[in-house]
C-alpha positions in Angstrom: 0.2 -30.5 -19.1 0.7 -26.7 -19.4 -0.7 -24.0 -17.2 -4.2 -22.7 -17.9 -4.6 -19.4 -16.0 -7.9 -17.5 -15.6 -8.3 -13.9 -14.5 -11.9 -13.7 -13.2 -12.7 -10.0 -13.2 -15.7 -7.7 -13.4 -16.2 -5.0 -16.0 -14.3 -1.7 -15.8 -11.9 -3.2 -13.3 -8.7 -2.5 -15.3 -8.7 -6.1 -16.4 -7.9 -5.3 -20.0 -4.7 -3.5 -18.9 -3.9 -6.4 -16.7 -4.4 -8.7 -19.6 -2.1 -6.5 -21.7 0.7 -7.1 -19.1 0.1 -10.9 -19.4 0.2 -10.8 -23.2 3.4 -8.8 -23.3 5.2 -11.5 -21.3 5.5 -13.3 -24.6 5.3 -16.8 -23.1 1.5 -17.3 -22.9 -1.3 -17.8 -25.4 -3.9 -15.3 -24.4 -7.6 -15.2 -24.9 -9.8 -12.1 -24.4 -13.1 -12.9 -22.7 -13.9 -16.1 -24.5 -16.9 -16.9 -22.3 -18.5 -13.7 -23.3 -19.8 -15.6 -26.3 -21.7 -18.0 -24.1 -23.3 -15.2 -22.1 -24.2 -12.7 -24.9 -24.3 -14.9 -28.0 -25.3 -18.4 -27.0 -27.6 -17.8 -24.1 -28.5 -14.2 -25.2 -28.7 -12.9 -21.6 -28.6 -9.4 -23.0 -27.4 -7.6 -26.1 -24.0 -6.1 -25.5 -23.5 -2.8 -27.3 -20.3 -2.5 -29.3 -19.7 -6.3 -29.6 -18.5 -7.3 -33.0 -19.2 -11.0 -32.9 -16.6 -13.2 -34.7 -18.3 -15.9 -36.6 -15.5 -18.5 -36.1 -15.5 -18.2 -32.3 -17.0 -21.1 -30.2 -20.2 -19.9 -28.4 -21.3 -22.5 -25.9 -19.8 -22.9 -22.5 -18.6 -26.4 -23.3 -17.1 -25.5 -26.6 -15.3 -22.5 -25.2 -14.0 -24.6 -22.3 -12.8 -27.4 -24.6 -11.0 -24.9 -26.9 -9.1 -23.4 -23.9 -8.1 -26.9 -22.6 -7.0 -27.9 -26.1 -4.8 -24.8 -26.4 -3.3 -25.5 -23.0 -2.3 -29.0 -24.2 0.0 -27.2 -26.6 1.4 -24.5 -24.3 0.6 -22.3 -21.3 -2.6 -20.3 -21.7 -4.0 -17.2 -20.0 -7.5 -15.9 -20.4 -9.4 -13.0 -18.9 -13.2 -13.3 -18.3 -16.0 -12.0 -16.2 -17.1 -14.3 -13.4 -20.8 -13.7 -14.2 -20.3 -15.3 -17.6 -19.6 -18.7 -16.1 -21.6 -18.6 -12.8 -23.4 -20.9 -12.0 -22.7 -23.4 -14.8 -19.0 -23.7 -13.9 -20.1 -25.2 -10.5 -21.2 -28.3 -12.5 -17.7 -28.6 -14.0 -15.4 -29.6 -11.2 -12.8 -31.0 -13.6 -12.4 -27.7 -15.3 -12.3 -25.8 -12.0 -9.5 -28.1 -10.9 -7.6 -27.7 -14.2 -7.4 -23.9 -14.0 -5.1 -21.6 -11.9 -7.6 -19.0 -10.7 -6.9 -15.3 -10.2 -9.3 -12.5 -9.4 -9.1 -8.8 -10.1 -11.3 -6.4 -8.2 -11.9 -2.6 -8.2 -14.1 -0.5 -5.9 -17.7 -0.8 -7.3 -18.2 3.0 -7.2 -15.6 3.4 -10.0 -17.0 0.4 -11.8 -20.6 1.5 -11.8 -19.7 5.0 -12.9 -17.5 3.8 -15.7 -19.8 1.1 -17.0 -22.9 3.4 -17.1 -21.0 5.9 -19.3 -20.5 3.2 -21.9 -23.9 1.4 -21.5 -26.7 3.1 -19.6 -28.7 -0.2 -19.8 -26.2 -2.0 -17.6 -27.8 -4.6 -15.2 -26.8 -5.3 -11.6 -25.5 -8.7 -12.7 -23.1 -7.1 -15.1 -21.5 -5.0 -12.4 -20.2 -8.5 -11.7 -18.7 -8.4 -8.2 -21.3 -10.6 -6.5 -20.5 -13.4 -9.0 -16.8 -13.0 -8.3 -17.3 -13.6 -4.6 -19.6 -16.6 -5.2 -17.0 -18.1 -7.5 -14.1 -17.3 -5.1 -16.0 -19.0 -2.2 -16.6 -22.1 -4.3 -13.0 -22.4 -5.4 -11.6 -21.7 -2.0 -13.9 -24.3 -0.4 -12.7 -26.8 -3.0 -9.1 -26.2 -2.1 -8.2 -24.5 -5.4 -6.3 -21.6 -3.7 -7.6 -18.6 -5.8 -5.5 -15.4 -5.7 -7.1 -11.9 -5.4 -5.5 -8.7 -6.7 -6.9 -5.2 -6.3 -6.6 -2.9 -9.3 -5.6 0.0 -7.1 -2.7 -2.0 -5.7 -1.6 -2.8 -9.3 -1.7 0.9 -10.1 0.2 1.9 -7.0 2.9 -0.7 -7.4 2.6 -2.5 -10.7 5.8 -4.4 -10.8 5.8 -5.3 -7.1 2.2 -6.6 -7.3 2.7 -8.5 -10.5 5.9 -10.1 -9.2 4.1 -11.3 -6.1 1.2 -12.7 -8.2 3.5 -14.4 -10.6 5.3 -16.0 -7.8 2.1 -17.3 -6.3 0.9 -18.8 -9.6 4.2 -20.2 -10.7 5.3 -17.8 -13.4 8.8 -16.3 -13.7 9.6 -12.6 -13.9 9.3 -11.0 -17.4 10.5 -7.4 -17.6 9.2 -7.1 -21.2 5.6 -7.4 -19.8 5.7 -3.7 -18.9 6.7 -2.5 -22.3 3.5 -2.6 -24.4 3.7 -3.0 -28.1 1.0 -3.6 -30.7 -2.7 -3.8 -29.8 -3.9 -7.4 -29.7 -6.0 -8.4 -32.7 -8.9 -9.9 -30.7 -9.5 -6.7 -28.9 -11.0 -5.2 -32.0 -14.2 -7.2 -31.4 -15.0 -4.9 -28.4 -12.7 -2.1 -29.3 -14.9 0.7 -27.9 -14.6 -0.8 -24.4 -10.9 -0.8 -24.3 -9.7 2.5 -25.7 -7.5 3.4 -22.7 -5.7 0.0 -22.6 -5.3 0.1 -26.4 -3.7 3.5 -26.6 -1.6 3.4 -23.4 2.0 2.2 -23.1 1.6 1.1 -19.5 -0.6 1.3 -16.4 -1.1 4.8 -15.1 -1.0 5.5 -11.4 -3.8 7.3 -9.6 -3.5 10.7 -8.1 -4.5 11.4 -4.5 -7.8 13.0 -5.4 -9.1 10.7 -8.0 -11.5 8.8 -5.8 -12.9 12.0 -4.4 -13.7 13.2 -7.9 -15.4 9.9 -8.7 -17.5 10.2 -5.6 -18.7 13.7 -6.5 -19.4 12.6 -10.1 -21.3 9.6 -8.8 -23.5 11.7 -6.5 -24.3 14.0 -9.4 -25.2 11.0 -11.7 -27.2 9.3 -8.9 -29.6 12.3 -8.7 -30.6 11.5 -12.3 -30.2 7.7 -12.1 -31.1 6.6 -8.5 -30.9 2.9 -9.2 -27.1 3.1 -9.6 -26.9 3.6 -5.8 -28.7 0.2 -5.5 -26.1 -1.4 -7.7 -23.3 0.1 -5.6 -24.8 -0.9 -2.2 -25.5 -4.4 -3.5 -21.9 -5.1 -4.7 -19.9 -3.2 -2.1 -20.0 -5.9 0.6 -18.7 -8.5 -1.9 -15.9 -6.2 -2.9 -15.0 -5.7 0.7 -14.9 -9.5 1.3 -12.6 -10.0 -1.7 -10.5 -7.0 -0.8 -9.7 -8.6 2.5 -8.1 -11.5 0.6 -6.1 -9.3 -1.8 -2.3 -9.6 -2.2 -0.2 -6.8 -0.7 3.3 -6.5 -2.0 
């Protein structure tokens, strides 16, 4: 039985760049947000702009889960998804929860809200996604599944050190080639507009010292026009802080 590794993220958390690292390892079959099809296509929770639906992709939670498990029977698998795609239905699937090695990627919700709104001004609070991450983390932790949390800013500040520590925790060896990005993955084209930076970059870029200050000023300006974004930020910030307290520090 091969590894089946999940990265439970939230939108605009640098998760696609993280996925790019995992793909470039070369020893994992990788899937890009497979459970998105259950949330947006099967259950039709909302229409996602810029989503070019593939007609051959499984759409129900059960069908997507079974596809991932079947792939992991042939070799190790990594998939990146949003926690809100699978919460709460995954709670009724303890066998799958036990089968998966669970990782979480978080980013400060101010950066997340700001970035998401630029791409989709109809974004909902649920789609900010950090509350669902915390709920899933708590459930997995209580069940003894030992989920691992990584903060996007830690990855940016020390990419190789953070990834080395994560890989050690989840039983993967070092792969230097993971940091030398090659061709853009084919399945990214279904949501290409959302991943331009990760598609055109050759690696993860570090942050400068004033980046967060600029984001705070930009958010304050935007908030004056769209006040409900402050509600989104205030709602998700406590869940981010709880997850951040559990994050790996290399």
